[in-house]
C-alpha positions in Angstrom: -50.4 84.0 179.8 -46.8 84.0 180.8 -45.5 80.5 181.4 -42.4 80.0 183.5 -40.2 77.0 182.6 -37.7 75.5 185.0 -34.7 74.7 182.8 -33.6 76.3 179.6 -32.6 73.6 177.1 -33.9 72.3 173.8 -37.1 70.9 175.4 -38.0 74.4 176.7 -37.1 75.8 173.3 -39.6 73.4 171.6 -42.3 74.1 174.2 -42.0 77.8 173.5 -42.1 77.3 169.7 -45.4 75.4 170.2 -46.8 77.9 172.7 -46.2 81.1 170.7 -49.0 80.4 168.2 -51.3 80.2 171.3 -50.2 83.6 172.4 -48.2 82.4 175.3 -45.1 84.2 176.6 -42.2 82.3 178.2 -39.7 83.0 181.0 -37.0 80.4 181.5 -35.3 79.8 184.9 -31.8 78.4 184.4 -29.9 76.9 187.3 -27.0 75.5 185.2 -25.4 78.7 184.1 -25.3 77.5 180.5 -28.8 78.0 179.0 -29.2 76.9 175.4 -32.9 77.8 174.8 -32.0 80.7 172.6 -35.4 82.5 172.8 -37.8 84.0 175.3 -36.7 85.7 178.5 -34.0 83.8 180.5 -33.1 84.3 184.1 -29.8 82.7 185.0 -29.7 82.0 188.7 -27.1 79.5 189.9 -27.6 80.2 193.6 -31.3 80.9 193.9 -31.1 84.7 194.3 -33.7 85.5 191.6 -36.4 83.0 192.4 -38.8 85.7 193.6 -38.1 87.7 190.5 -38.9 84.7 188.3 -42.1 84.1 190.3 -43.3 87.7 189.8 -43.0 87.4 186.1 -45.1 84.3 185.4 -48.6 83.1 185.8 -48.0 79.3 185.7 -44.9 77.1 186.0 -43.8 73.9 184.3 -40.4 72.3 183.8 -38.4 70.7 181.0 -35.9 68.7 183.0 -36.5 66.5 186.1 -33.1 66.8 187.6 -33.7 70.1 189.5 -34.3 70.8 193.2 -37.7 69.6 194.3 -37.8 72.3 197.0 -37.7 75.0 194.3 -40.8 73.5 192.6 -42.5 73.2 196.0 -41.7 76.8 196.9 -43.1 78.0 193.6 -46.3 75.8 194.1 -47.1 77.8 197.2 -47.7 80.8 195.1 -48.5 79.8 191.5 -49.9 76.6 189.7 -47.0 74.2 189.0 -47.7 71.5 186.5 -46.7 68.7 186.7 -46.9 68.6 190.5 -43.7 68.6 192.5 -44.5 65.1 193.7 -44.0 63.8 190.2 -40.5 65.3 190.3 -39.8 63.7 193.6 -40.8 60.3 192.4 -38.8 60.5 189.2 -35.6 61.6 190.9 -35.5 58.5 193.0 -35.5 55.1 191.3 -36.5 53.3 194.5 -39.5 55.5 195.0 -40.4 55.2 191.3 -40.3 51.4 191.3 -42.2 51.3 194.6 -45.0 53.4 193.1 -45.1 51.2 190.0 -45.5 48.2 192.3 -48.3 49.8 194.3 -50.2 50.6 191.1 -49.8 47.1 189.7 -47.4 48.2 186.9 -45.0 45.3 186.2 -41.2 45.9 186.6 -38.1 43.8 186.6 -37.3 42.2 190.0 -35.1 44.7 191.9 -33.0 45.2 195.1 -31.2 48.1 196.7 -27.5 48.1 197.3 -25.5 50.5 199.5 -22.1 48.9 199.3 -20.0 46.7 197.0 -20.8 43.7 199.3 -24.6 44.2 199.1 -24.3 44.8 195.3 -22.7 41.4 195.1 -25.4 39.8 197.3 -28.1 41.4 195.2 -26.5 40.0 192.0 -26.3 36.6 193.5 -29.9 36.7 194.7 -31.4 38.0 191.5 -29.2 35.9 189.2 -26.9 37.6 186.6 -27.0 39.4 184.4 -28.3 42.4 186.4 -28.2 46.1 185.8 -27.0 48.4 188.6 -28.0 52.0 188.4 -27.4 55.0 190.7 -30.6 55.5 192.7 -30.6 59.2 191.8 -29.1 61.5 189.2 -28.7 59.1 186.3 -29.9 59.7 182.7 -28.9 58.8 179.1 -27.2 55.6 180.3 -25.0 57.4 182.8 -24.4 56.1 186.3 -25.1 52.4 185.5 -23.3 49.1 184.8 -24.2 45.6 183.7 -22.9 42.7 185.9 -22.6 39.4 184.1 -21.1 37.8 187.2 -21.4 38.7 190.9 -17.6 38.9 191.0 -17.8 42.1 189.0 -19.6 43.9 191.9 -16.6 45.7 193.3 -15.6 47.1 189.9 -19.1 48.1 189.1 -19.6 49.8 192.5 -16.4 51.9 192.0 -17.3 52.8 188.4 -20.8 54.1 189.3 -19.5 56.0 192.3 -22.9 56.5 194.0 -23.8 55.6 197.6 -27.0 53.9 196.8 -27.9 51.7 193.8 -30.9 50.0 192.5 -30.1 46.5 191.1 -32.5 45.1 188.5 -32.7 41.7 187.0 -32.0 42.0 183.3 -35.1 41.9 181.2 -35.1 39.6 178.1 -37.0 42.0 175.8 -37.9 42.1 172.1 -37.7 45.8 171.9 -37.8 49.1 173.8 -41.0 51.1 173.5 -42.6 54.1 175.1 -46.0 55.6 175.6 -46.7 59.3 175.9 -49.9 60.6 177.4 -51.2 64.0 178.4 -53.7 64.9 181.1 -55.6 68.2 181.3 -56.6 70.2 184.4 -60.1 68.7 184.0 -58.7 65.1 184.3 -59.2 64.3 180.6 -56.4 62.0 179.3 -55.2 61.6 175.7 -52.7 58.9 174.5 -50.2 59.1 171.7 -49.5 55.9 169.7 -46.6 54.0 171.2 -43.1 54.5 169.8 -40.4 51.9 169.1 -37.0 53.2 170.4 -33.5 52.2 169.4 -30.6 53.3 171.7 -26.9 53.4 171.1 -24.4 53.9 173.9 -27.2 54.8 176.2 -28.7 57.6 174.1 -31.9 57.4 172.0 -31.0 57.4 168.3 -34.3 56.4 166.5 -38.0 56.4 167.4 -40.6 55.0 165.1 -44.3 55.8 165.6 -46.7 54.2 165.6 -44.6 51.3 166.8 -44.7 48.7 163.9 -46.5 45.4 164.5 -47.9 46.4 167.8 -51.0 44.5 168.9 -53.9 46.6 170.0 -54.0 44.9 173.4 -50.4 46.0 174.1 -51.2 49.6 173.4 -54.2 49.3 175.7 -52.0 47.7 178.4 -49.6 50.6 178.2 -52.5 53.1 178.3 -53.8 51.4 181.5 -50.4 51.7 183.2 -49.7 55.3 182.3 -53.3 56.4 183.2 -52.9 54.9 186.6 -49.8 57.0 187.2 -51.5 60.2 185.8 -54.5 59.8 188.1 -52.5 58.8 191.2 -50.3 61.9 190.9 -53.2 64.1 189.9 -50.9 65.0 187.0 -51.3 67.8 184.5 -49.2 67.9 181.4 -47.3 65.3 179.3 -46.0 62.1 181.0 -43.8 59.5 179.4 -43.5 55.8 180.4 -40.5 53.8 179.0 -41.2 50.1 178.7 -39.7 46.8 177.5 -41.9 44.7 175.3 -41.3 41.0 176.1 -42.8 37.8 174.7 -45.6 37.9 177.2 -46.3 41.5 178.2 -44.8 44.9 179.0 -42.3 45.7 181.7 -41.9 49.2 182.9 -38.4 50.8 183.0 -38.9 54.4 184.1 -41.1 57.4 183.7 -40.3 61.0 182.8 -42.5 63.9 184.0 -42.1 66.0 180.9 -42.1 66.1 177.1 -39.7 63.4 175.9 -37.2 62.7 173.2 -39.2 59.6 172.0 -42.1 62.0 171.3 -40.3 64.5 169.0 -41.8 62.6 166.0 -45.2 64.2 167.0 -44.1 67.7 165.8 -44.9 66.8 162.2 -46.2 63.2 162.8 -49.2 63.9 165.0 -52.3 66.1 164.7 -51.1 67.9 167.8 -47.5 67.7 169.0 -46.5 66.6 172.5 -45.2 70.2 173.0 -48.4 71.9 172.1 -50.5 69.5 174.2 -48.3 70.1 177.2 -48.8 73.9 176.8 -52.5 73.3 176.3 -52.7 71.2 179.5 -50.6 73.5 181.8 -52.6 76.5 180.5 -56.0 74.9 181.3 -57.0 74.5 177.7 -58.7 71.6 175.9 -56.3 68.9 174.6 -55.6 68.5 170.9 -55.9 65.3 168.9 -53.0 62.8 169.4 -53.8 60.9 166.2 -50.8 60.1 164.0 -50.4 61.5 160.4 -49.1 58.4 158.6 -45.9 56.8 160.0 -42.8 58.7 161.3 -39.2 58.1 162.4 -37.3 60.6 164.6 -33.5 60.6 164.1 -31.4 62.2 166.8 -28.5 64.3 165.7 -25.8 63.5 168.2 -22.3 65.0 168.5 -21.9 66.3 165.0 -24.3 67.9 162.6 -23.4 66.1 159.4 -24.4 67.5 156.0 -27.5 69.4 157.0 -27.7 71.1 153.6 -28.1 67.8 151.8 -30.8 66.7 154.4 -32.7 69.9 153.8 -33.0 68.9 150.1 -35.0 65.8 151.1 -38.7 66.6 150.7 -39.8 64.2 153.4 -37.2 65.3 156.1 -38.1 67.9 158.7 -35.0 69.3 160.4 -35.0 70.7 164.0 -31.7 72.2 165.2 -31.1 73.3 168.8 -28.4 76.0 168.0 -25.8 74.1 170.0 -22.1 73.6 169.3 -20.7 70.2 168.4 -19.5 68.0 171.3 -19.3 64.2 171.7 -22.6 62.8 173.0 -24.4 66.1 172.8 -28.0 66.3 171.4 -27.7 68.9 168.6 -31.1 68.4 167.0 -33.4 65.9 165.4 -34.9 65.0 162.1 -38.4 63.8 161.6 -39.0 61.6 158.6 -42.6 61.0 157.4 -43.9 58.3 155.1 -47.1 56.6 154.0 -45.9 53.1 154.7 -43.2 51.4 156.9 -41.5 50.1 153.8 -41.2 53.7 152.5 -40.1 54.9 155.9 -37.1 52.5 156.1 -35.9 53.7 152.7 -36.3 57.3 153.6 -34.5 57.0 157.0 -31.6 55.2 155.5 -31.3 57.8 152.7 -31.2 60.5 155.4 -28.8 58.8 157.7 -26.1 58.6 155.0 -25.6 62.4 155.5 -25.2 61.9 159.3 -21.7 60.3 159.6 -22.0 60.1 163.4 -25.2 58.0 163.4 -25.3 54.3 164.0 -26.8 52.1 161.4 -30.6 52.3 161.4 -31.9 49.1 163.0 -35.4 48.3 164.2 -38.1 45.6 164.1 -38.7 46.7 160.5 -35.1 46.0 159.5 -34.7 42.7 161.3 -37.8 40.8 160.2 -37.1 37.6 158.2 
């Protein structure tokens, strides 16, 4: 089976690495002009001239990045199975549509408003009560295209800094920690859930993910499973879906979803019986899903901007290094390291030992390091 992947970055690379043992072949369709996948067959097509050629070379289509033209996915879906469905792309590209769908399915979100001018942004901030978070309604990721308003008077400056004609304005959530749940749905409708991960961000970019999330009550995992299953079934979804959430004192509040394999699931390559990448390939190929059970406890460390001393890290027996074959650049995801341990106490020690060789990494902080 030849799988076509829309996008040609590190997520596509890891999908292919998981799919080759299942005798899959891969063709990547790159619209950016700068593919970094580094393997498989790559079609670079900035103006859409080679879409028919791409279509003729593949049996099924998936994608590794949601910020691509929905009409391309819709056109492909007229001829070949496209998983996940183009509707999932459409919803995820528009925060207003996403929050509306969450509300229709009973998934809790922060209170929100839409603003289409500095004046309406100020009015939304006054109505919701500061602090609020203003985000571009489309095209934002990794903390880009957003601003926090601590006072409605900051609306004009925030509007100018974001530079987008339509914003979603959300009341700030007083959360204990950021978490995510990843689930996979097969063509037959079977759903499997990964243990939730605890996520730490720095400057809008994910830096650490611990799985299973420490100290998580079973009912919280079940609540998250209920929410993500509602999305999977509503969208008749096939493949891996991620739901990012805030854990508060009382419950979970949904932030956003991603219709693809996700950075907060990279721990699963060594940390789960079946990685998110293999399960996505299994799902879009029509195969049975693999076990999502965790192998002990894990922490994923993102390598951002500079590689650090990889040779020293490779000497650590508990560290699994994944490099994306990219050049160093500020804020760029260059790779990740999965740390495995038998206990959370051991995990903290091992992560800190590893991070000392990554000079660009922020200090490792999590619920494990802040407990009294």
